[in-house]
N, C-alpha and C positions, 0 to 999 in steps of 0.2 A: 099590838095595843087590843087589851081586853076591857071594854066596856059595855055596859049593857043600853047605854042609851045614845040610840040611834043617831038623834039630832048631834051630840058631841061626836061620834064617831064622824057624821059627815063634814062638821066644821074642821076637825083636826085633817081631816081627809083633803079639803080644801086648801088649808095650811101647806100640805106638802107637795099638793098639786101646782100652786103658785109661788111658794115662795122658798121651799126646799125639794125641788123636782130629782134633785140629784140623789136623794134618800129614797128607798124603798119601805114601805109600810103594810104591815098586814092586819086587818082590823078582825078578832074575834067579838062576838056578841055576849059571851059569858065566859066565865071559867071552863064550865065543862063541856064547852066548844074548843076550848084551849086544849084541857086536860086530854079530848080525845084525839088531838094531833098529834100528843108527845111521844105513844108508841109506833117505833117503826118495826120492820123486820130486822132481826138480829145482824144480817150481813148488809145492811143498809146505814151510812154513819148520816144523820140530819145534821141540815145546814142550820147553824146556829144563829138565831137574832143577835145582834150589838148589845141590844137591849130589850127590855119588855117592861112595856108600862100598864099597870093593872089598877084595875079601880077597886075600891076595898067593899063599895057596896053593889052586890050584883045577886040576883035570885038563884037559885039551883046549888052553883058553886061560888062563894063570894072570893073577896080577893085573900082573905087570910089564908083559907082551904086551898085553894090555888096556888098560893106561894108554898105551901106545905109538900105540894105533891110535886112542884118543880123540884124543890130542895131534895126531894126522896130520890129522883129521877137521876141516874147516873150521867147521859149525856146534857141535862138541862141545868142541873144544880150549878154549873160554872156561869151560866148567863147573869148579866147584872138585871136585877128588877127594882123598879122604882114603882112605890106603891103611890096611887092617886085618890085623893077624898076630896067633897067639898066640907066634909068637917072639921075643924080646926080644935081638935081637943088632942091633949098630949097622950091618953091611951091609946089612940091610932097610930100615931108617931111611935111610941114606947112599944107596941105590939109587933109594929111592922119592923124596926129593927132585931126585936127580940127573936122573929123568926127569920131573923138573916137577910131583909129586904136590903139593896145596895142604895136606896135613898127612898126619900118620902117627901111628897110635895101635895099643896094645894091644887085641886083642879083648876085652872085658869079657865076663866068663862067667858071672854069676850075674844074676839078676833084677834088682837092686835097682842094681848097676854098669851092665847095660845100659841102665836107665833113667836114671841120671846121664849116661852118655855120650851116648845119643841125647837127651836134654832141653837138652845144652849144645850140641850140633850144631844142633838145630832152635833155638834160641833165639840163636845167634850168626850176625851178618850179616857178611860181609865176608872179611877175612884169617883164613884157619884156620889159618895157620902160628903166629898168637898163642896159639892153644888147645893145639897141639901143639908147640912148639917144634924147632928142628932139631938 
């Protein structure tokens, strides 16, 4: 999960700790932090996550810029990316899918909504557009 809001990362972390302990989650504070972790030595294959949750509104490298970097990277372009934002405007959803995001969702803001969305994502396999249609 990539999100610049420390409080939100904390809440999501608590959801995983108490309700989804069977799933591992790694947090990055912004897109540049995730991008820095992408490059590995050529003789080392990365352990790819099942899905990346990517906030759109971040300083340094925003979600769209980060998504482009992921999709340009040989190993990481196959990892599904679900874009998240607080803004319910069609252009954010359209741009996410234009840049080949696998899904789009509004950021859940209370602990029960976070639990429901994270559970749905963790229990889903495959096509995330089915969860969050275009």
